[in-house]
C-alpha positions as protocol buffer text, in pm:
chain_id: "A"
residue {
  index: 1
  type: MET
  ca { x: -7339 y: 4055 z: -10623 }
}
residue {
  index: 2
  type: ASP
  ca { x: -7277 y: 4267 z: -10288 }
}
residue {
  index: 3
  type: TYR
  ca { x: -6914 y: 4371 z: -10245 }
}
residue {
  index: 4
  type: LYS
  ca { x: -6973 y: 4510 z: -9912 }
}
residue {
  index: 5
  type: TYR
  ca { x: -6749 y: 4277 z: -9748 }
}
residue {
  index: 6
  type: ILE
  ca { x: -6470 y: 4357 z: -9981 }
}
residue {
  index: 7
  type: GLU
  ca { x: -6519 y: 4742 z: -9932 }
}
residue {
  index: 8
  type: GLN
  ca { x: -6526 y: 4668 z: -9550 }
}
residue {
  index: 9
  type: LEU
  ca { x: -6197 y: 4462 z: -9574 }
}
residue {
  index: 10
  type: LEU
  ca { x: -6020 y: 4722 z: -9777 }
}
residue {
  index: 11
  type: GLU
  ca { x: -6138 y: 4984 z: -9523 }
}
residue {
  index: 12
  type: ARG
  ca { x: -5965 y: 4774 z: -9254 }
}
residue {
  index: 13
  type: TYR
  ca { x: -5658 y: 4708 z: -9477 }
}
residue {
  index: 14
  type: TRP
  ca { x: -5600 y: 5087 z: -9509 }
}
residue {
  index: 15
  type: GLN
  ca { x: -5630 y: 5128 z: -9138 }
}
residue {
  index: 16
  type: CYS
  ca { x: -5363 y: 4829 z: -9087 }
}
residue {
  index: 17
  type: GLU
  ca { x: -5627 y: 4639 z: -8897 }
}
residue {
  index: 18
  type: THR
  ca { x: -5671 y: 4336 z: -9125 }
}
residue {
  index: 19
  type: THR
  ca { x: -5517 y: 3978 z: -9024 }
}
residue {
  index: 20
  type: LEU
  ca { x: -5330 y: 3747 z: -9264 }
}
residue {
  index: 21
  type: GLN
  ca { x: -5619 y: 3542 z: -9353 }
}
residue {
  index: 22
  type: GLU
  ca { x: -5836 y: 3870 z: -9452 }
}
residue {
  index: 23
  type: GLU
  ca { x: -5553 y: 3992 z: -9663 }
}
residue {
  index: 24
  type: ALA
  ca { x: -5535 y: 3670 z: -9831 }
}
residue {
  index: 25
  type: ILE
  ca { x: -5882 y: 3690 z: -9944 }
}
residue {
  index: 26
  type: LEU
  ca { x: -5824 y: 4035 z: -10072 }
}
residue {
  index: 27
  type: ARG
  ca { x: -5542 y: 3894 z: -10270 }
}
residue {
  index: 28
  type: THR
  ca { x: -5756 y: 3608 z: -10412 }
}
residue {
  index: 29
  type: PHE
  ca { x: -6044 y: 3850 z: -10475 }
}
residue {
  index: 30
  type: PHE
  ca { x: -5841 y: 4072 z: -10701 }
}
residue {
  index: 31
  type: SER
  ca { x: -5636 y: 3792 z: -10869 }
}
residue {
  index: 32
  type: GLN
  ca { x: -5954 y: 3705 z: -11059 }
}
residue {
  index: 33
  type: PRO
  ca { x: -5999 y: 3757 z: -11406 }
}
residue {
  index: 34
  type: ALA
  ca { x: -6167 y: 4096 z: -11481 }
}
residue {
  index: 35
  type: SER
  ca { x: -6547 y: 4074 z: -11478 }
}
residue {
  index: 36
  type: PRO
  ca { x: -6810 y: 4306 z: -11552 }
}
residue {
  index: 37
  type: ASP
  ca { x: -7003 y: 4265 z: -11254 }
}
residue {
  index: 38
  type: ILE
  ca { x: -6687 y: 4410 z: -11028 }
}
residue {
  index: 39
  type: PRO
  ca { x: -6715 y: 4768 z: -10965 }
}
residue {
  index: 40
  type: GLU
  ca { x: -6464 y: 5011 z: -11115 }
}
residue {
  index: 41
  type: HIS
  ca { x: -6408 y: 5156 z: -10772 }
}
residue {
  index: 42
  type: LEU
  ca { x: -6290 y: 4824 z: -10639 }
}
residue {
  index: 43
  type: TRP
  ca { x: -6113 y: 4738 z: -10958 }
}
residue {
  index: 44
  type: ARG
  ca { x: -5849 y: 5018 z: -10929 }
}
residue {
  index: 45
  type: TYR
  ca { x: -5664 y: 4835 z: -10622 }
}
residue {
  index: 46
  type: ARG
  ca { x: -5629 y: 4533 z: -10841 }
}
residue {
  index: 47
  type: ASP
  ca { x: -5274 y: 4604 z: -10923 }
}
residue {
  index: 48
  type: LEU
  ca { x: -5171 y: 4646 z: -10542 }
}
residue {
  index: 49
  type: PHE
  ca { x: -5279 y: 4306 z: -10465 }
}
residue {
  index: 50
  type: VAL
  ca { x: -5184 y: 4129 z: -10772 }
}
residue {
  index: 51
  type: CYS
  ca { x: -4831 y: 4255 z: -10737 }
}
residue {
  index: 52
  type: GLN
  ca { x: -4809 y: 4122 z: -10408 }
}
residue {
  index: 53
  type: THR
  ca { x: -4915 y: 3754 z: -10499 }
}
residue {
  index: 54
  type: GLU
  ca { x: -4642 y: 3744 z: -10799 }
}
residue {
  index: 55
  type: GLN
  ca { x: -4335 y: 3575 z: -10651 }
}
residue {
  index: 56
  type: GLU
  ca { x: -4000 y: 3701 z: -10808 }
}
residue {
  index: 57
  type: GLU
  ca { x: -3706 y: 3473 z: -10805 }
}
residue {
  index: 58
  type: PRO
  ca { x: -3456 y: 3586 z: -10527 }
}
residue {
  index: 59
  type: LEU
  ca { x: -3102 y: 3701 z: -10634 }
}
residue {
  index: 60
  type: GLY
  ca { x: -2914 y: 3438 z: -10475 }
}
residue {
  index: 61
  type: GLU
  ca { x: -2566 y: 3413 z: -10368 }
}
residue {
  index: 62
  type: ASP
  ca { x: -2406 y: 3420 z: -10695 }
}
residue {
  index: 63
  type: PHE
  ca { x: -2575 y: 3706 z: -10849 }
}
residue {
  index: 64
  type: ASP
  ca { x: -2277 y: 3935 z: -10865 }
}
residue {
  index: 65
  type: GLU
  ca { x: -2066 y: 3682 z: -11028 }
}
residue {
  index: 66
  type: ARG
  ca { x: -2327 y: 3605 z: -11278 }
}
residue {
  index: 67
  type: ILE
  ca { x: -2383 y: 3990 z: -11391 }
}
residue {
  index: 68
  type: LEU
  ca { x: -1980 y: 4033 z: -11394 }
}
residue {
  index: 69
  type: GLU
  ca { x: -1972 y: 3733 z: -11631 }
}
residue {
  index: 70
  type: LYS
  ca { x: -2255 y: 3857 z: -11845 }
}
residue {
  index: 71
  type: ILE
  ca { x: -2056 y: 4190 z: -11891 }
}
residue {
  index: 72
  type: GLY
  ca { x: -1737 y: 4043 z: -11946 }
}
residue {
  index: 73
  type: GLU
  ca { x: -1542 y: 4147 z: -11599 }
}
residue {
  index: 74
  type: ALA
  ca { x: -1378 y: 3927 z: -11335 }
}
residue {
  index: 75
  type: PRO
  ca { x: -1405 y: 4055 z: -10979 }
}
residue {
  index: 76
  type: LYS
  ca { x: -1079 y: 4209 z: -10897 }
}
residue {
  index: 77
  type: ALA
  ca { x: -930 y: 4235 z: -10535 }
}
residue {
  index: 78
  type: GLU
  ca { x: -794 y: 4562 z: -10449 }
}
residue {
  index: 79
  type: ILE
  ca { x: -432 y: 4569 z: -10303 }
}
residue {
  index: 80
  type: VAL
  ca { x: -414 y: 4816 z: -10018 }
}
residue {
  index: 81
  type: THR
  ca { x: -79 y: 4918 z: -9893 }
}
residue {
  index: 82
  type: LEU
  ca { x: 7 y: 5016 z: -9545 }
}
residue {
  index: 83
  type: LYS
  ca { x: 68 y: 5379 z: -9686 }
}
residue {
  index: 84
  type: ASP
  ca { x: -285 y: 5374 z: -9820 }
}
residue {
  index: 85
  type: ARG
  ca { x: -425 y: 5298 z: -9485 }
}
residue {
  index: 86
  type: LEU
  ca { x: -254 y: 5551 z: -9294 }
}
residue {
  index: 87
  type: MET
  ca { x: -293 y: 5823 z: -9546 }
}
residue {
  index: 88
  type: PRO
  ca { x: -608 y: 5956 z: -9354 }
}
residue {
  index: 89
  type: LEU
  ca { x: -394 y: 5959 z: -9036 }
}
residue {
  index: 90
  type: PHE
  ca { x: -113 y: 6157 z: -9235 }
}
residue {
  index: 91
  type: ARG
  ca { x: -364 y: 6395 z: -9349 }
}
residue {
  index: 92
  type: ALA
  ca { x: -500 y: 6450 z: -9005 }
}
residue {
  index: 93
  type: ALA
  ca { x: -166 y: 6510 z: -8837 }
}
residue {
  index: 94
  type: ALA
  ca { x: -92 y: 6766 z: -9132 }
}
residue {
  index: 95
  type: ILE
  ca { x: -406 y: 6963 z: -9057 }
}
residue {
  index: 96
  type: VAL
  ca { x: -329 y: 6937 z: -8686 }
}
residue {
  index: 97
  type: ALA
  ca { x: 21 y: 7097 z: -8766 }
}
residue {
  index: 98
  type: ILE
  ca { x: -113 y: 7379 z: -8981 }
}
residue {
  index: 99
  type: LEU
  ca { x: -367 y: 7470 z: -8719 }
}
residue {
  index: 100
  type: LEU
  ca { x: -105 y: 7498 z: -8454 }
}
residue {
  index: 101
  type: THR
  ca { x: 125 y: 7696 z: -8659 }
}
residue {
  index: 102
  type: LEU
  ca { x: -135 y: 7945 z: -8747 }
}
residue {
  index: 103
  type: GLY
  ca { x: -251 y: 7964 z: -8393 }
}
residue {
  index: 104
  type: ASN
  ca { x: 100 y: 8048 z: -8276 }
}
residue {
  index: 105
  type: ALA
  ca { x: 166 y: 8303 z: -8542 }
}
residue {
  index: 106
  type: ALA
  ca { x: -181 y: 8466 z: -8469 }
}
residue {
  index: 107
  type: GLN
  ca { x: -77 y: 8501 z: -8095 }
}
residue {
  index: 108
  type: ALA
  ca { x: 253 y: 8641 z: -8185 }
}
residue {
  index: 109
  type: PRO
  ca { x: 163 y: 9014 z: -8241 }
}
residue {
  index: 110
  type: TRP
  ca { x: -42 y: 9020 z: -7936 }
}
residue {
  index: 111
  type: GLU
  ca { x: 238 y: 8900 z: -7717 }
}
residue {
  index: 112
  type: TRP
  ca { x: 502 y: 9134 z: -7848 }
}
residue {
  index: 113
  type: GLY
  ca { x: 284 y: 9455 z: -7811 }
}
residue {
  index: 114
  type: TRP
  ca { x: 205 y: 9719 z: -8070 }
}
residue {
  index: 115
  type: ASP
  ca { x: 530 y: 9922 z: -8057 }
}
residue {
  index: 116
  type: ASP
  ca { x: 749 y: 10010 z: -8379 }
}
residue {
  index: 117
  type: PRO
  ca { x: 929 y: 9680 z: -8463 }
}
residue {
  index: 118
  type: LYS
  ca { x: 1269 y: 9853 z: -8470 }
}
residue {
  index: 119
  type: ASP
  ca { x: 1214 y: 9989 z: -8129 }
}
residue {
  index: 120
  type: ALA
  ca { x: 1109 y: 9659 z: -7991 }
}
residue {
  index: 121
  type: TYR
  ca { x: 1407 y: 9494 z: -8149 }
}
residue {
  index: 122
  type: THR
  ca { x: 1658 y: 9736 z: -7979 }
}
residue {
  index: 123
  type: LYS
  ca { x: 1458 y: 9711 z: -7644 }
}
residue {
  index: 124
  type: PHE
  ca { x: 1469 y: 9345 z: -7650 }
}
residue {
  index: 125
  type: HIS
  ca { x: 1866 y: 9327 z: -7721 }
}
residue {
  index: 126
  type: GLU
  ca { x: 1944 y: 9608 z: -7462 }
}
residue {
  index: 127
  type: HIS
  ca { x: 1818 y: 9352 z: -7187 }
}
residue {
  index: 128
  type: ASP
  ca { x: 1953 y: 9011 z: -7145 }
}
residue {
  index: 129
  type: ALA
  ca { x: 1714 y: 8826 z: -7336 }
}
residue {
  index: 130
  type: ASP
  ca { x: 1771 y: 8481 z: -7184 }
}
residue {
  index: 131
  type: THR
  ca { x: 1556 y: 8498 z: -6893 }
}
residue {
  index: 132
  type: VAL
  ca { x: 1177 y: 8485 z: -6884 }
}
residue {
  index: 133
  type: ASN
  ca { x: 1178 y: 8805 z: -6644 }
}
residue {
  index: 134
  type: VAL
  ca { x: 1319 y: 9015 z: -6893 }
}
residue {
  index: 135
  type: LEU
  ca { x: 1024 y: 8931 z: -7167 }
}
residue {
  index: 136
  type: ASN
  ca { x: 763 y: 8995 z: -6884 }
}
residue {
  index: 137
  type: THR
  ca { x: 933 y: 9355 z: -6812 }
}
residue {
  index: 138
  type: ILE
  ca { x: 924 y: 9414 z: -7172 }
}
residue {
  index: 139
  type: GLN
  ca { x: 545 y: 9321 z: -7195 }
}
residue {
  index: 140
  type: ALA
  ca { x: 496 y: 9517 z: -6868 }
}
residue {
  index: 141
  type: GLU
  ca { x: 655 y: 9813 z: -7051 }
}
residue {
  index: 142
  type: ASN
  ca { x: 436 y: 9775 z: -7350 }
}
residue {
  index: 143
  type: ILE
  ca { x: 113 y: 9752 z: -7153 }
}
residue {
  index: 144
  type: THR
  ca { x: 198 y: 10063 z: -6968 }
}
residue {
  index: 145
  type: ASP
  ca { x: 282 y: 10232 z: -7283 }
}
residue {
  index: 146
  type: SER
  ca { x: -62 y: 10139 z: -7434 }
}
residue {
  index: 147
  type: ILE
  ca { x: -250 y: 10238 z: -7122 }
}
residue {
  index: 148
  type: LYS
  ca { x: -66 y: 10597 z: -7149 }
}
residue {
  index: 149
  type: ALA
  ca { x: -160 y: 10607 z: -7520 }
}
residue {
  index: 150
  type: ALA
  ca { x: -512 y: 10529 z: -7435 }
}
residue {
  index: 151
  type: SER
  ca { x: -555 y: 10798 z: -7130 }
}
residue {
  index: 152
  type: THR
  ca { x: -423 y: 11066 z: -7369 }
}
residue {
  index: 153
  type: GLU
  ca { x: -664 y: 10964 z: -7635 }
}
residue {
  index: 154
  type: ASN
  ca { x: -926 y: 10965 z: -7385 }
}
residue {
  index: 155
  type: SER
  ca { x: -838 y: 11308 z: -7262 }
}
residue {
  index: 156
  type: THR
  ca { x: -835 y: 11478 z: -7599 }
}
residue {
  index: 157
  type: TYR
  ca { x: -1205 y: 11363 z: -7643 }
}
residue {
  index: 158
  type: LEU
  ca { x: -1308 y: 11511 z: -7318 }
}
residue {
  index: 159
  type: GLU
  ca { x: -1167 y: 11842 z: -7416 }
}
């Protein structure tokens, strides 16, 4: 028997060009019992098409209950409290608070300058520290001090 038609159908099947009727022809051909007439290069595709013809029983709506019944456990409802529901929000708020605190702490040395802490403390208390202008003058003094220090360092490098 000539199996060229089946070979052509297989070739079209691998290229996804077969119709549903042609795929049904392939399924019926490969669902036949083994015959010595069928070449082995075609017989190796049998499992693919036989698998498609076998119908499995659908799981059904009560599948979970049947499985739990077999293993001896009943489905349990989980009680979720308001605290449990809001816990991710509490964690996020804590992370934001930590980040803001660290950010403010990291900016503090830049705002206060690089002077000796004792000198900065006495300078701060010499002025009336209740106004913003006093703090600005202290910062301006720190900036001018650092500019003077930088210019002296540059002049020593030039010599």
